[in-house]
C-alpha positions in Angstrom: 168.3 51.8 128.4 166.5 48.6 127.3 164.1 50.7 125.1 167.0 52.5 123.4 168.6 49.2 122.5 165.3 47.6 121.4 164.3 50.2 118.8 167.4 49.7 116.6 166.7 46.0 116.7 163.2 46.5 115.5 164.5 48.8 112.7 167.0 46.1 111.6 164.2 43.5 111.4 161.7 45.9 109.8 163.5 46.7 106.6 161.7 47.2 103.4 162.5 45.1 100.4 164.4 48.0 98.9 166.6 48.5 102.0 167.1 44.8 102.5 168.4 44.3 98.9 170.6 47.4 98.8 168.0 49.1 96.6 168.2 46.5 93.9 164.6 45.4 94.2 161.2 46.8 95.1 158.5 45.4 97.3 155.9 42.9 96.0 152.3 43.0 97.2 153.1 40.2 99.8 156.2 42.0 100.9 154.1 45.1 101.8 151.5 43.0 103.6 154.3 41.2 105.6 155.9 44.5 106.5 152.6 45.9 107.8 151.8 42.8 109.8 155.3 42.8 111.4 154.9 46.5 112.2 151.5 45.8 113.9 153.2 43.4 116.2 155.6 46.1 117.4 153.3 49.1 117.9 149.7 50.0 118.7 150.1 53.2 116.7 148.8 51.7 113.5 145.7 50.0 112.3 145.4 48.4 108.9 142.2 48.3 106.9 141.0 47.6 103.3 140.6 50.5 100.9 139.0 48.4 98.2 139.3 45.0 96.4 141.1 45.2 93.0 139.6 43.7 89.9 142.1 40.7 90.3 140.8 40.1 93.8 143.6 41.7 96.0 142.7 43.7 99.0 144.3 47.1 98.9 145.7 48.0 102.4 145.4 51.4 104.0 147.0 52.3 107.3 145.8 54.6 110.0 148.7 55.9 112.1 148.0 58.0 115.2 149.3 58.5 118.7 147.1 58.1 120.7 145.0 56.0 118.4 141.7 57.5 117.3 138.5 55.5 116.7 137.3 57.4 113.6 137.2 60.6 111.7 135.2 62.6 114.3 137.8 61.8 117.0 140.6 62.5 114.6 139.4 66.0 113.8 138.7 66.7 117.5 142.4 66.3 118.2 143.1 69.5 116.2 146.0 67.7 114.4 146.3 67.9 110.6 145.1 64.7 108.9 147.3 63.7 106.0 146.5 61.2 103.2 149.7 59.7 101.7 149.6 57.6 98.6 152.3 55.6 96.8 152.5 53.3 93.8 149.5 54.7 91.8 151.7 53.9 88.8 153.3 50.6 89.7 156.5 51.2 87.7 157.1 54.3 89.8 158.1 52.6 93.0 160.0 54.9 95.3 156.8 56.2 96.9 155.8 52.7 98.0 159.2 52.2 99.7 159.3 55.7 101.3 155.7 55.3 102.6 156.7 52.0 104.4 159.9 53.6 105.8 158.0 56.6 107.1 155.3 54.4 108.8 158.1 52.4 110.5 160.2 55.5 111.6 157.2 57.4 112.9 156.0 54.5 115.0 159.1 52.7 116.3 162.0 54.7 114.9 163.7 58.1 115.0 160.6 60.1 113.8 158.3 58.9 116.6 157.7 62.4 118.0 156.3 63.5 114.6 153.3 61.2 115.1 152.4 63.1 118.2 151.4 66.0 116.0 149.8 64.6 112.8 147.4 61.8 111.9 148.3 59.7 108.8 146.1 57.8 106.3 148.6 55.8 104.2 148.0 53.8 101.1 151.5 52.5 100.4 150.6 50.2 97.4 147.6 51.7 95.7 147.9 49.9 92.4 148.2 46.3 93.7 147.5 44.6 90.4 149.9 46.6 88.3 152.5 46.0 91.0 152.4 42.2 90.6 153.0 42.4 86.8 156.7 42.6 87.4 158.8 42.9 84.3 162.1 44.4 83.1 162.5 48.1 84.0 163.7 48.9 80.5 160.3 47.7 79.2 158.0 49.0 81.9 159.8 52.2 82.6 162.2 53.0 79.8 165.0 55.3 80.9 164.4 54.8 84.6 167.5 54.3 86.7 166.5 51.1 88.6 165.4 48.9 90.1 165.8 46.1 87.5 162.2 44.8 87.7 159.0 46.9 88.3 155.3 46.7 87.8 153.0 48.2 85.1 151.6 51.7 85.0 147.9 50.7 84.6 145.8 48.7 87.0 144.2 45.2 86.4 141.5 46.8 84.1 144.1 48.6 82.0 143.0 52.0 83.6 145.6 54.7 84.2 144.6 55.5 87.8 145.9 59.0 87.8 143.5 59.8 85.0 140.5 58.3 86.7 139.6 60.9 89.4 136.5 62.3 87.6 135.1 59.2 85.9 136.0 56.9 88.8 135.8 53.7 86.9 138.4 51.8 89.0 137.7 50.2 92.4 141.0 51.8 93.6 139.6 55.3 92.8 136.2 54.6 94.3 137.7 53.2 97.5 140.0 56.2 97.9 137.1 58.6 97.3 135.0 56.9 100.0 137.9 57.0 102.5 138.6 60.7 101.7 134.9 61.6 102.0 134.7 59.9 105.4 138.0 61.3 106.9 138.1 64.6 105.0 141.9 64.9 105.3 143.6 68.3 105.3 146.4 67.3 102.9 146.8 64.8 100.1 150.3 63.7 99.0 150.6 61.5 95.8 154.0 60.0 95.1 155.2 59.4 91.5 158.3 59.2 89.4 158.7 61.5 86.5 160.7 61.2 83.3 161.2 63.7 80.4 163.5 66.6 80.7 167.1 66.3 82.0 167.6 68.6 84.9 169.4 68.8 88.2 166.7 68.0 90.7 166.2 64.8 92.7 162.5 65.5 93.0 160.0 67.9 91.5 156.6 68.9 93.0 153.3 70.7 92.3 150.3 71.9 94.2 146.8 71.5 93.0 146.6 73.4 89.6 142.9 74.1 89.5 142.4 77.6 88.2 139.6 78.2 90.8 142.2 79.3 93.2 141.2 78.9 96.9 143.0 79.7 100.1 144.3 76.1 100.5 145.9 76.0 97.0 147.3 79.5 97.4 148.9 78.6 100.7 150.5 75.4 99.5 151.9 77.1 96.3 153.0 80.5 97.7 154.2 79.7 101.2 154.3 76.0 102.1 156.1 74.4 99.2 158.8 77.2 98.9 159.6 76.6 102.6 159.7 72.8 102.0 162.2 73.3 99.2 164.4 75.4 101.5 164.3 72.8 104.3 165.1 69.9 102.0 168.1 71.7 100.6 169.4 72.9 104.0 168.7 69.7 106.0 169.2 67.0 103.5 171.4 68.5 100.8 168.9 67.7 98.0 167.7 70.0 95.3 164.0 70.0 94.5 161.9 72.3 92.3 158.5 72.9 90.7 157.3 69.9 88.5 157.7 70.5 84.8 159.7 70.1 81.6 161.8 72.4 79.4 160.1 73.7 76.3 163.2 72.7 74.4 166.0 70.6 75.7 168.5 71.9 73.2 171.2 73.7 75.2 170.8 76.9 73.1 167.1 76.9 73.7 166.7 76.0 77.4 165.9 79.6 78.3 162.6 79.3 76.4 161.0 78.2 79.6 160.0 75.5 82.1 156.3 74.3 81.9 154.1 72.4 84.4 151.6 69.8 83.3 147.8 70.4 82.9 145.1 71.6 85.3 142.4 69.1 84.6 140.9 67.5 87.7 141.2 64.0 86.4 144.7 64.0 88.0 144.6 63.2 91.7 146.2 66.2 93.3 144.2 68.6 91.0 141.0 66.8 92.0 141.8 66.9 95.7 142.8 70.6 95.5 139.5 71.4 93.8 137.8 70.1 97.0 139.3 73.0 98.9 142.1 71.1 100.6 145.9 71.1 100.4 147.3 68.8 97.7 150.9 68.1 96.8 152.3 66.0 93.9 155.7 64.4 94.5 157.7 63.3 91.4 161.0 61.5 92.0 163.5 62.0 89.1 163.7 58.9 87.1 167.3 59.4 86.0 168.5 59.5 89.6 169.5 56.1 91.1 166.7 54.3 92.9 168.2 54.8 96.4 168.4 58.6 95.7 164.8 58.7 94.6 163.6 56.9 97.7 165.7 59.2 99.9 164.4 62.3 98.2 160.8 61.1 98.5 161.2 60.2 102.1 162.8 63.5 103.0 160.3 65.5 101.0 157.3 63.9 102.8 159.1 64.0 106.2 159.5 67.8 105.9 155.9 68.2 104.7 154.6 66.4 107.7 156.9 68.4 110.0 155.7 71.7 108.6 152.1 70.6 108.7 152.5 69.9 112.4 154.2 73.3 113.0 151.5 75.2 111.1 148.5 73.2 112.1 146.6 76.2 113.4 147.1 78.0 110.1 146.0 74.9 108.1 142.8 74.6 110.2 142.1 78.3 109.8 142.4 78.0 106.0 140.2 75.0 106.0 137.5 76.9 107.8 138.0 79.8 105.5 137.5 77.6 102.4 134.5 75.9 103.8 132.7 79.1 104.6 133.5 80.8 101.3 130.5 81.1 98.9 132.0 82.0 95.5 129.6 83.3 92.8 131.6 82.3 89.8 133.5 79.2 88.7 136.3 78.8 86.1 135.3 76.2 83.5 138.4 76.6 81.3 142.0 77.3 82.2 145.1 78.8 80.7 148.7 79.1 81.8 149.2 82.1 84.1 152.0 84.5 83.2 155.4 83.0 84.0 157.8 84.0 86.8 161.5 84.2 86.0 163.5 81.7 88.1 166.8 80.0 88.1 166.5 76.4 86.9 169.2 73.7 87.0 169.5 72.1 83.5 171.6 69.2 82.5 173.4 70.0 79.2 172.7 67.4 76.5 174.0 66.5 73.1 172.4 64.8 70.1 172.2 61.1 70.7 169.8 58.2 71.3 169.5 58.1 75.1 166.3 58.7 77.0 162.7 58.0 76.3 159.7 59.6 74.5 160.2 63.1 73.1 163.7 63.3 74.7 165.0 60.1 73.0 167.3 62.1 70.7 169.4 63.7 73.5 172.5 62.3 75.1 173.3 63.2 78.7 176.7 64.8 79.6 176.6 65.0 83.4 177.3 68.7 83.1 174.8 71.2 84.7 174.1 74.8 84.2 171.8 77.2 86.2 169.8 79.3 83.8 167.3 82.1 84.4 164.1 81.4 82.5 160.3 81.9 82.5 158.7 79.2 84.8 155.0 78.4 84.1 153.8 76.7 87.2 150.2 77.8 87.7 146.9 78.4 85.8 144.4 81.2 85.6 140.8 81.0 84.5 140.2 81.3 80.8 136.4 81.2 80.9 134.2 81.8 84.0 130.5 81.0 84.6 128.1 82.0 87.3 127.3 79.3 89.9 123.6 78.3 90.0 121.7 77.3 93.2 121.8 73.7 91.9 121.5 71.5 88.8 118.5 69.3 87.8 118.8 66.0 85.9 116.2 63.3 85.3 115.9 60.3 87.7 117.0 57.9 85.0 120.5 59.1 85.4 121.0 57.2 88.6 124.7 56.5 87.8 125.3 60.2 87.6 123.9 60.7 91.1 126.0 57.9 92.5 129.1 59.4 90.9 128.4 62.9 92.2 128.0 61.4 95.7 131.4 59.8 95.4 132.8 63.2 94.6 131.3 64.5 97.8 128.5 66.5 96.1 125.2 66.7 97.8 122.4 65.1 95.7 118.7 65.3 96.7 115.8 63.5 95.0 112.8 65.9 94.5 109.5 64.1 94.9 106.3 65.6 93.4 
């Protein structure tokens, strides 16, 4: 009985900044560190490490959550549990992932989701872009059109680098730190949490798998089986509508049926890069026009259901992992093109000419009226050009920086001595 009374007391004390302020504010860097320190005092299920040091000198925290605790990657993989990397705040104006990640850590260690941590191992980076986060400014300047909170950070990091465009060149310490952690732990699933803007639609959150046209068993499973089931569970269990990430080709009410289009397949984006490694990847995009509390709730529920399904299907996930690792493809796609669309029902918000919104949608005015329309949905890519895969590539020893970058990408590099 004492334990049952104790846990709610912990939860009351362990609120995120967003929860404590009624979703009027988002966490600062020090708020996140304080939250993690307080949580460490209440549970042995987490350990906090440093992913990297930012250009402005801030240590970026990452959290290992496991029950029982594991002492490293070998022990983690030996458990047979799926290992999930969860990342928030890569763009520091897009803040619901940062809050949802903290809430999930709390609820999976001392709260109502404790049983979930018996079946998965988490690597969590709740505040990836620490420098951008601390450049708080008015939301209307840093995230035009976003529905709260009033003050948020900047999109880029302390170098001015857009971190979700850095996964190939790896110029930023954040990217390099994440790559080292991922190379060491080799997680089965990568979840990257964002906020989208753009088209006006009826979804609290949109999502995408890895879009690499070199389709492997992990990407295919996420796209064709895993995410459709997550969508169903979020609707049935939480009453929230989610859908494939994208935008309408034309927001004019008479032209909505022209189609719904995803973004691009280049591996400079985090989930595309991770999916190219032959592992499961999921992009989460809260809907910027939804209130902040709704975006946090949708992000929390989306990831919660992902973790639950990963636990349920862990044997399938590990089988697919082995299948991908043993495959020896002879060809590789070096160019991509949108695959033929699939006709689906899409919930659109009807708009009128006006000056609301941001970017290419600034001339549309929202009405609060929604319509479900059947239209072509472009949500995957096919190869446009294919090349044979050689046994290896040779480059001169003077390109040492190239070798170092390839190693960061997990590519084997060997020096040939004459």
